[in-house]
N, C-alpha and C positions, 0 to 999 in steps of 0.2 A: 947098841952102838952109840958112839959119841954124838951128842945132839947140840945144835946151836940154834939161836933164834931163827925162826922160820918167817919169811915175809911173803905177803901177797898184796898185789895192787888192789885198791878199793876204787872201783869205777864211779862211785857216788861222791866220795870225798876227794877223789883225784890225788890220793897219796898212798904210800905203802903203809900197811899195817904189819907190825912185827909181833909174833907170838912167842911166848917163853919156851915152850917145848912142844914138839910135834912128832907123831908117829904116822908117817905118810901112808904106809901100806894099809892102815886101818882108818884113815881119815879122822884122826883124834888129836886134839890140841889141849894142852894144859896151860892155863894162865895162873900165875901166882901173883895175886894182887896185894900189894902193901897197904896197910891200913891208912896211912896218910896220903900217899901218892894217888891212890884210887878212891879216897874218901869213903872208907868203909861205912855203909849206911847204919851199922850198929853203933857207930861212934859219932857220925856227923849228920846234921840235918841238911836239908836241901840248900838252904841259904848260907851255910857255913863256907868259909874259904880256908881250906887246909893250909897250914903254914909249912911250906917247903920252898926251896930256892926258886925264886922268880914266879911262883904261882900267883895268878890273879883270878883263877876260875873258881866258881862256886862248886860245891859238891854236886849239885844237880847238873852243871855243865860237864863236869868230869864223868858223871854217870852216863850222860848222853853220848859223849865221845866214845866211852868204852862200849856202849850198846851198839853203836855203828860198827865198831871193830868186830864185835861178836856176830852181828848180822852178816857182815862180809864173809866171815868164816863159814857160817851156816849156809849162805847162798852158794858157796863154793863146794858144799858137800861135806864139811867137817863138823864133827861133834866137838863142842868146846866145854871143858870143865874148868870152872873158876874156883880157885882155892884162896880163901882170905887168910892173910897173915895171922890174924887173931885166932881163927879156927885151928890153923896148923900149930900155933904155939900152945893152944889149950889141949890138943890131943894129937900129937904127931903120929903115933902108932895107928890110930883109927884112920887118919887121912891117908897114910901110906897104904894101909890094908885096903881101903876103899879104891884107891887108884889101881892097885894091882888087880883087884877083882874086876874092875871095869875093863882094863886092858885085856885080861884073860878072856873075859866074856866076848869082847869085840873080835878077838882072834878066833875064838870058837865059832862065831856066827858068820865070819867072812866067807865069801865065795872064792874058792881057789882060782888063781889066774889060768 
């Protein structure tokens, strides 16, 4: 079914975290991280400041922010899969096949309501 960004309040940071794609009945979230906006560690070192509109954060600060977001999802019982833009562009078919496999596996293992 049609999906939209999924939001959950983070009691530690006192703000909402929004996730790119969620399948709620299997507690599964997919985050698609852009290389620049999320400071892909294969491209940026910790002290680099990725150049995008208004950014003043170092790559390390971006990573810490993202990690808090992922921890919030995990603490709420969600498995989160992070897909990097570079990996997707390098092998779209493998990434899509991997996602389908994970989703099927989670549906197969879930306990019926």
